[in-house]
N, C-alpha and C positions, 0 to 999 in steps of 0.2 A: 547474406543479409541483403534485402532489397529495399528500395525506396518505399515509403518516405522516411524510414528511420535510419539514423546514423549514429555512430559512436565516435565521440570526439575525445581522444586521449593525447592530444598534442602536448599537453602540460602534465604535471603530476596529478592534476585533478581529472576525474573522469566526469563525463556528462552524457546523459542520454538526451538526444534532441530530436524533435520532429522537424524534418527538413522543410516542411511546408510553413513553418513559422519560426520565430526567433526565440521561442521559449526553450529553456533547458532545465533539466533536473541535475544539479551538480552534486557530486559526492564530495564529502569533506576532504581537505588536502591530505590528511594523514592516511586516507584509504586509497591505495593505488590499484587494488584488485577488487572489482565489483563482486566477486564471489564471496569475499569476506564481509561485504556490506549486506546485512540481513534485512530483507524486505518481507513484510507480512501483507498478504492480500486478503481482504475480507469482502465477501460478496454473497448474494443469494443466487446470482445468475450464472448458469453453466457456460454460456457463450463468452461472457467476460472472463471467466476462469480460464477457458481454453485460449482465448486471445492473448491474455497476459502471459500464460505459460509459454506460448509460442515466441513472444517477444523476449521473455527471459532466457529461453533456450538459445535463441539467435544471438543474444548479447552476452551470454554467459553469466547471467545474474543469479544470485541465490534468493529465490522467492519461495515462500511457503504460503500456500493458499488454504484458507479455512472457510467453510460455510458458516456464516454468522448465525449463531443459534443460542438462545437462552432457554426458551420454553419449548422449542421444537414444534412450533405451530405458526399460523399466520399472525399471531400476536407479536412475533419478533419483528414485524415490519413497522410497528408503531413504537418508535424509539422515544419514549418520554423519560422523565426523570427516574421513575421506578425501574424501568427496564435498563436504562443506562447504568444505574447503580448495581443492579443485579448482574449485568454483563461484565462490568469491571471487577466485581467481587469474584465472579466465576473464572474470568480469563486474564485479568489485568496483570497478575504476577508473571504469567508466561509471556504475555505480549510485550512487557517491558524489556525483554531481551533482544527485541528487534530494533534496528536503527531507523526504520521508516515503515509507514503503513500506506497501502493503497486501498482505498474503499471504492468499490465499483458498483454501478447500477443503482444502488439505493443510498443516496447521500445521507439520510438520517443516521446511518450506522456510525458516521463520523462523530456524532454527538457523544458517544461513549468515550472517545478519546479527548474531545475538546472540553467537555464539562469538567469543572473543577480543575482546569489546567493540568489534566493528567498526562498530557503528551507534550508538555512544554520542552522546548529545545530540540525536538526531533521533527523530522519531515513527515507531513501528512499530505497525501495526494487524494483528492476526491474526483473520481472519474465517472461522470454521468454519461452513460452510453445508451 
């Protein structure tokens, strides 16, 4: 693992941190092994998918990457109330088994999780790259 990423597990909590800043993503105290912490990555962008897969592999994290799709067309980029509801109806039950979600490249995908407080109490990271 090379800079700028580091893994801080000096305590029973784990955290991924960017060494170029003070920000950290902390795992809950009851989770001591990042492999059991299930992270979902939603994206349209192949580069973001590959980048996060590299980081997950280097840190030993359990990340499942999915290409965000409801209609299978460019209409999926316009995440309004109707598409948000359709996406949740199509994928929500499966997604609820994850502990955290990373949305990359297209921030409006996060609307599906935020609308109606569907993702309350869980971690959501929006990565605009």
